[in-house]
N, C-alpha and C positions, 0 to 999 in steps of 0.2 A: 866615330867620326870627330874630327875637331873641329871645334869654331873657329874663322878666321876673325882677328879682330878687324872690321873696318875704318877703313881713317879715309876723310874725303879734305883734300887742299883746296879752301875757300878766298877768293882775290876776289878786295873790293877793288874799283874807285867810289871813293868820297868826292860830293859836292863839294867845290871849292871854296874854302873856309868853312867846315862842317866837322875838319878829320878828328881835332881834336874831344870836340865832341860825341862824334857815333863813336872814339874810344873811350870815353866819361860814360857813355851808357852802356857798350860790348865789358865793362869795367864791373859797373854796380851793377845791370839789371842780368844781361843776354848773356853772360857764359853762366854768371847763376843758377839760370834758370837753365840751359841746359846741363850743367850736373844734377842739378836737381833732379832729372828726366833718366840718366844712368849714362851720360857723355862723358868726354872726355879731354878736356883741353889738350892737346899735345904742345899748343907752342901758339904764342900771336908776334906777330910783326907791322910797323909799318914802315912804308916807303914813304916820308915828310914831300918830296917831290916832286912826289907823281898822284899826291893827294890818295896816297892806297893804301887797304890793311890786309893785312896777309895771315891767317890762321890754319893750325889744323886744327880736325875736329873726330872726335872717336865713336864710339863705339867698341863696346869691347864682346854682342854677343852677338858682332855679325849685320851685312843687308839688310834682312829680314826687319832687325829691331833696329838700326836707323833706319828705317825708312816712317817705322810706326812711332818711332822718339822724337818725328819731325813731326809728322803729322800733328798728335802728344801739346807739340812742342808750341806748333803756331797754332793751336785749336785751344789752349789754355790764357783766363783771363786774368792773367797773368803780361804773357803777349802781346795780348791785346788794348791791357792800361798803359803799355810803353807809350810816353808820348815825350818828342814826340815820334813817329814811327823809322823805328830803324832804317828802313826801305825806303822813306822819304829821304832819305842822306847820300846815299846810293843812287851812280851814276850809271855802274857798271858795274855784273858778277861776274864770276866765271868760278866753277868750281868742278872737280877731273877726285873719282878715285884712285885713289892709290893702292900700287899692288908692292908686297914685301917683295924685296933682289935676295937673293938666295945671295950670301957673298964666304962662303966656305967656311 
């Protein structure tokens, strides 16, 4: 049985005036920590006029490993030490599991 890579779309609306601060935290601390726990960051974008941060997070070993890695991420001392807590900069968030579409 082959494992399917887990890919999740994450979209955040960031508090007005905090997008640059959030991006800096994400680049310097959040993304590197995710990578250290086996995740892959497939891309990240901003929509500055809408105060949005959008990114694709993946785990090559499937959804069970994604869930385990997510728990380890939030429980890690590195994540709990981040100041300010990145969640405090997010007004709204949306996530979606993405499924590959065969293109022929």
